[in-house]
C-alpha positions as CSV (number, residue, x, y, z in Angstrom):
1,M,25.7,-17.1,-12.0
2,T,25.1,-15.4,-8.6
3,Q,21.5,-15.4,-7.6
4,L,20.0,-12.0,-7.7
5,V,18.9,-10.3,-4.4
6,D,15.7,-8.5,-5.6
7,L,14.9,-5.5,-3.3
8,R,12.9,-3.6,-6.0
9,S,9.6,-4.2,-4.3
10,D,7.7,-6.5,-1.9
11,T,5.5,-7.5,-4.9
12,V,8.2,-9.8,-6.2
13,T,7.6,-12.5,-3.6
14,K,6.5,-16.0,-4.7
15,P,4.0,-18.2,-2.8
16,T,5.6,-20.5,-0.3
17,A,5.1,-24.2,-0.7
18,A,2.5,-24.2,2.1
19,M,0.6,-21.3,0.5
20,R,0.6,-23.2,-2.8
21,A,-0.9,-26.2,-1.0
22,A,-3.6,-24.1,0.5
23,M,-4.4,-22.7,-3.0
24,A,-4.5,-26.2,-4.5
25,N,-6.9,-27.5,-1.9
26,A,-9.2,-24.4,-1.8
27,E,-13.0,-25.0,-2.1
28,V,-14.3,-22.8,-4.9
29,G,-17.4,-21.6,-6.6
30,D,-18.5,-18.7,-8.9
31,D,-17.6,-15.5,-7.2
32,V,-19.6,-13.3,-9.6
33,Y,-22.6,-15.0,-8.1
34,S,-21.0,-14.6,-4.6
35,E,-20.8,-18.4,-4.4
36,D,-17.1,-19.0,-3.9
37,P,-16.9,-20.0,-0.2
38,T,-13.2,-19.3,0.1
39,V,-13.6,-15.7,-1.2
40,V,-16.6,-15.2,1.1
41,A,-14.5,-16.4,4.0
42,L,-11.7,-14.0,3.1
43,E,-14.0,-11.1,2.7
44,Q,-15.8,-11.7,6.0
45,R,-12.5,-12.1,7.8
46,V,-11.0,-8.9,6.5
47,A,-14.1,-6.9,7.2
48,A,-14.2,-8.1,10.8
49,M,-10.5,-7.4,11.3
50,F,-11.1,-3.7,10.4
51,G,-14.4,-3.5,12.2
52,H,-16.4,-2.9,9.1
53,E,-19.6,-4.6,7.8
54,A,-18.3,-6.0,4.5
55,A,-15.4,-6.4,2.1
56,L,-14.9,-7.2,-1.6
57,F,-12.0,-9.2,-3.1
58,A,-10.5,-7.4,-6.2
59,P,-7.6,-8.5,-8.5
60,S,-5.3,-5.6,-7.7
61,G,-4.6,-2.7,-5.3
62,S,-5.2,-0.1,-8.0
63,M,-8.6,-1.6,-8.8
64,A,-9.5,-1.7,-5.1
65,N,-8.5,1.9,-4.6
66,Q,-10.4,3.1,-7.6
67,I,-13.5,1.2,-6.6
68,A,-13.3,2.8,-3.2
69,L,-12.8,6.3,-4.6
70,Q,-15.9,5.9,-6.9
71,L,-17.9,4.9,-3.8
72,V,-17.1,8.2,-2.0
73,V,-16.5,10.7,-4.8
74,P,-19.2,11.2,-7.5
75,P,-18.1,12.1,-11.1
76,A,-16.9,15.8,-11.5
77,Q,-16.4,16.2,-7.8
78,E,-13.1,16.3,-5.8
79,L,-10.6,14.1,-4.0
80,L,-7.9,15.6,-1.8
81,C,-4.6,13.7,-1.3
82,D,-0.9,14.4,-1.1
83,A,1.1,15.1,-4.3
84,N,2.9,11.7,-4.1
85,A,-0.1,9.5,-3.2
86,H,-0.3,6.2,-5.0
87,V,-3.9,6.9,-6.1
88,V,-2.7,9.9,-8.2
89,T,0.9,8.8,-9.0
90,Y,0.9,5.1,-9.9
91,E,-2.6,4.4,-11.0
92,F,-2.4,5.9,-14.5
93,A,-5.0,8.7,-13.8
94,A,-7.7,6.1,-13.3
95,A,-9.6,8.4,-10.9
96,A,-10.1,10.9,-13.7
97,A,-10.2,8.5,-16.6
98,I,-12.6,5.9,-15.1
99,G,-14.3,7.6,-12.2
100,G,-14.5,11.1,-13.6
101,I,-13.0,12.3,-10.4
102,S,-11.2,15.7,-10.0
103,S,-8.2,15.6,-7.7
104,R,-6.3,18.3,-5.8
105,T,-3.1,17.7,-3.8
106,W,-1.3,19.1,-0.8
107,P,2.5,19.3,-0.9
108,F,4.2,16.0,-0.1
109,A,6.1,16.0,3.2
110,G,7.5,12.5,3.4
111,G,4.3,11.0,4.7
112,E,3.7,13.6,7.3
113,I,0.5,15.6,7.0
114,D,-0.5,19.1,8.2
115,V,-4.1,18.5,9.2
116,D,-4.9,22.2,9.4
117,L,-3.6,22.7,5.8
118,V,-5.8,19.8,4.6
119,A,-8.8,21.1,6.4
120,S,-8.3,24.5,4.9
121,M,-8.3,23.0,1.4
122,I,-11.8,21.4,1.7
123,R,-14.2,23.1,-0.7
124,P,-17.9,23.1,0.3
125,D,-20.9,23.1,-2.0
126,G,-22.3,26.3,-3.5
127,Y,-19.2,28.4,-4.3
128,W,-19.0,27.8,-8.1
129,A,-16.1,25.5,-7.4
130,V,-15.7,21.7,-7.5
131,P,-16.8,20.5,-4.1
132,T,-14.6,18.2,-2.1
133,R,-16.1,14.8,-1.3
134,A,-13.2,12.8,0.2
135,I,-9.7,12.8,1.6
136,A,-7.3,9.9,0.8
137,V,-4.3,8.9,2.9
138,E,-1.7,6.2,2.4
139,Q,-0.8,3.9,5.3
140,T,2.1,3.2,5.2
141,H,3.3,5.7,2.6
142,N,5.2,4.2,-0.3
143,L,7.1,7.3,-1.5
144,G,7.4,8.4,2.1
145,G,9.7,5.4,2.7
146,G,7.2,3.3,4.5
147,F,6.4,6.2,6.9
148,V,3.6,5.3,9.4
149,I,1.0,8.1,9.8
150,G,0.4,8.6,13.5
151,L,-3.0,8.1,15.1
152,D,-3.3,11.7,16.2
153,T,-2.9,12.8,12.6
154,L,-5.5,10.3,11.4
155,R,-7.9,11.4,14.1
156,G,-7.4,15.0,13.1
157,L,-8.2,14.2,9.5
158,R,-11.3,12.2,10.6
159,A,-12.5,15.2,12.6
160,A,-11.9,17.5,9.6
161,A,-13.8,15.2,7.3
162,D,-16.7,14.9,9.8
163,S,-16.9,18.6,10.2
164,A,-17.1,19.1,6.4
165,G,-19.4,16.1,5.9
166,I,-17.0,14.3,3.6
167,A,-15.4,10.8,3.5
168,L,-12.0,9.6,4.5
169,H,-10.3,6.8,2.5
170,C,-7.3,4.8,3.4
171,D,-5.0,3.3,0.8
172,G,-3.9,0.6,3.2
173,A,-1.8,-1.4,0.8
174,R,0.8,-1.8,3.6
175,I,-1.4,-1.2,6.7
176,W,-0.2,-4.6,8.0
177,H,3.2,-3.0,8.4
178,A,1.8,-0.1,10.3
179,H,0.0,-2.5,12.7
180,V,3.2,-4.5,13.3
181,A,5.4,-1.4,13.7
182,T,3.1,0.4,16.2
183,G,0.8,-2.2,17.7
184,V,-2.3,-0.2,16.8
185,P,-5.1,-2.8,16.3
186,F,-6.5,-3.1,12.8
187,A,-10.0,-2.3,14.1
188,E,-8.7,1.0,15.5
189,Y,-7.4,2.0,12.1
190,G,-10.6,0.8,10.5
191,A,-12.8,2.9,12.7
192,L,-11.2,6.0,11.3
193,F,-12.1,5.4,7.6
194,D,-15.2,5.2,5.5
195,T,-13.5,3.1,2.9
196,M,-10.2,1.2,2.8
197,S,-8.2,-0.9,0.4
198,V,-5.9,-3.5,1.8
199,C,-3.4,-5.5,-0.3
200,L,-2.4,-9.1,0.1
201,S,0.3,-9.3,-2.7
202,K,2.9,-7.0,-1.1
203,G,4.3,-7.7,2.3
204,L,1.9,-10.6,3.0
205,G,3.4,-12.5,0.0
206,A,0.2,-13.7,-1.7
207,P,0.4,-13.7,-5.5
208,V,-2.7,-11.7,-6.3
209,G,-5.4,-9.6,-4.6
210,S,-6.6,-6.7,-2.6
211,L,-9.9,-6.0,-0.8
212,V,-12.2,-3.0,-0.6
213,V,-13.5,-2.5,3.0
214,G,-16.6,-0.5,4.0
215,S,-20.3,-0.6,4.9
216,A,-22.6,-3.3,3.5
217,E,-24.3,-0.7,1.4
218,K,-21.0,0.5,-0.1
219,I,-19.7,-3.0,-0.8
220,A,-22.9,-4.0,-2.5
221,R,-22.4,-1.0,-4.9
222,A,-18.6,-1.9,-5.1
223,R,-19.5,-5.3,-6.5
224,W,-21.3,-3.6,-9.5
225,I,-18.3,-1.2,-10.0
226,R,-15.9,-4.1,-9.9
227,K,-17.8,-6.0,-12.6
228,R,-18.0,-2.8,-14.8
229,M,-14.2,-2.5,-14.5
230,G,-13.6,-6.1,-15.5
231,G,-12.7,-7.4,-12.1
232,G,-15.4,-10.0,-11.7
233,M,-13.6,-13.4,-11.3
234,R,-15.1,-16.8,-11.3
235,Q,-13.4,-19.6,-9.2
236,A,-11.3,-17.0,-7.4
237,G,-11.1,-19.1,-4.2
238,I,-7.8,-20.4,-5.4
239,L,-6.5,-16.9,-5.0
240,A,-8.4,-16.0,-1.9
241,A,-6.9,-19.1,-0.2
242,A,-3.5,-17.6,-0.6
243,G,-4.8,-14.5,1.2
244,L,-6.2,-16.5,4.1
245,Y,-3.0,-18.3,4.4
246,A,-1.1,-15.1,4.4
247,L,-3.3,-13.6,7.2
248,D,-2.6,-16.7,9.3
249,H,1.2,-16.9,8.8
250,H,2.7,-13.8,7.3
251,V,1.5,-10.8,9.3
252,E,3.6,-10.9,12.5
253,R,6.7,-12.0,10.5
254,L,6.7,-8.5,9.0
255,A,8.8,-7.5,12.0
256,D,11.6,-9.4,10.4
257,D,11.4,-7.3,7.3
258,H,11.4,-4.1,9.4
259,R,14.5,-5.3,11.2
260,R,16.3,-6.0,8.0
261,A,15.3,-2.7,6.5
262,Q,16.7,-1.0,9.6
263,R,20.0,-2.9,9.1
264,L,20.2,-1.6,5.6
265,A,19.5,1.9,6.7
266,Q,22.1,1.8,9.5
267,A,24.7,0.5,7.1
268,L,24.0,3.1,4.4
269,A,23.5,6.0,6.8
270,P,27.2,6.9,7.0
271,Y,27.1,7.7,3.3
272,G,24.5,10.4,3.8
273,V,21.8,8.7,1.7
274,V,19.3,7.7,4.4
275,D,18.1,8.7,7.9
276,P,17.4,5.5,9.8
277,E,15.0,7.4,12.0
278,R,12.8,7.8,8.9
279,V,12.7,4.1,8.2
280,H,9.6,2.9,10.1
281,T,8.9,-0.3,8.3
282,N,10.3,-2.2,5.3
283,L,11.0,0.6,2.8
284,V,14.4,2.3,2.6
285,V,14.4,5.4,0.3
286,L,17.9,6.5,-0.8
287,D,18.5,10.3,-1.3
288,L,21.6,10.4,-3.5
289,A,21.6,14.2,-3.9
290,K,24.9,14.6,-2.0
291,T,26.8,11.6,-3.5
292,A,29.0,11.3,-6.6
293,V,26.7,8.5,-8.0
294,D,23.2,9.1,-9.3
295,A,20.4,6.6,-8.9
296,P,20.5,5.0,-12.4
297,A,24.3,4.5,-12.0
298,L,23.9,3.0,-8.6
299,G,21.1,0.7,-9.8
300,A,23.1,-0.4,-12.8
301,A,26.3,-1.1,-10.7
302,A,24.3,-2.9,-8.1
303,R,22.6,-5.1,-10.7
304,E,26.0,-6.1,-12.1
305,R,26.9,-7.3,-8.6
306,G,23.6,-9.2,-8.0
307,V,21.4,-6.7,-6.2
308,L,18.2,-5.2,-7.7
309,M,16.9,-1.8,-6.5
310,S,14.2,0.6,-7.8
311,V,15.3,3.8,-9.4
312,L,12.6,6.4,-8.6
313,G,14.3,9.4,-10.1
314,P,17.7,10.8,-11.0
315,R,18.8,11.0,-7.4
316,T,16.3,8.7,-5.7
317,G,16.5,5.0,-5.2
318,R,14.5,2.5,-3.1
319,L,15.1,-0.8,-1.4
320,I,12.3,-2.9,0.0
321,T,12.7,-5.9,2.3
322,H,10.2,-8.8,2.0
323,L,9.4,-12.4,2.6
324,D,11.9,-13.7,0.0
325,A,14.9,-11.6,1.2
326,D,16.6,-13.2,4.2
327,D,19.5,-12.1,6.4
328,A,22.0,-13.4,3.9
329,A,20.4,-11.5,1.1
330,V,20.5,-8.3,3.1
331,D,24.1,-8.9,4.0
332,H,24.9,-9.2,0.3
333,A,23.0,-6.0,-0.5
334,I,24.9,-4.1,2.2
335,E,28.2,-5.3,0.9
336,V,27.4,-4.4,-2.6
337,L,25.9,-1.0,-2.0
338,T,28.4,0.2,0.5
339,G,31.2,-0.9,-1.8
340,I,29.8,1.2,-4.6
341,L,29.1,4.2,-2.5
342,S,32.6,4.2,-1.0
343,A,34.4,3.8,-4.3
């Protein structure tokens, strides 16, 4: 049987042998008591990377996001984000169900943001309406095809938030990709946000974990919220060690994933399904609106030929390059997908 090339997500990676060794040798303690030295080391390192005072290790990106949102938006008050943001699309309405947070969205524009529009949507106190307490952005943007939000846009949002006296949150699940693609330092991104979530189990290839980043005061409260949500772990240093290894070895190599995603985009562009100029990082979103094959059919045909892709809608597919997809895997994916599209 031909080995499958799995391009559904960068979450499908498996720990490397060296990462497994680091996990096996990790020094551990009880993290609920803040006594796991490897977790503490990871939290301190990530906080320093982004220029913040503290960080908190959480089991998942969704939990990290939802902890952060609860830090900046009280119950029955409002979060602004785009209509396809992960925090309101893929987190099962947790902001409302767990945090009691009301959300309002601006129209999705492929990851691009109209700062003036967002600023005009901010509702102040005292008008018999739900007051806005935070804006959330996603860097890079998943459904935007790995789009990198530019610094000028982020600075504009920071200024709008400051003017209104509200917070700015970054869902930074793939912010490592933004750094590698643009060269913008992590600390420069961190300086723009009140809270951040950053994920270790996507492009960086760790098996588990994300971190909430913010002030010492916020992270002290975040520890209580994490426990309430069932996220308090005990000897979690085994997992944190994977994150530390990933930060040492798997950040700069993300450029390889970007190069491979661009190869995919260039090969598929003649079929009118992707604009390579929109492929900034490791995500390739396929728009099949003008083709004879829809996304479920393309996905099924590709699977039969040994390539897995995500089907996001009737006419939308997605390919993601990652640590476990080498040049040969991408070559095979190109051969299979172009063969189906040209049939």
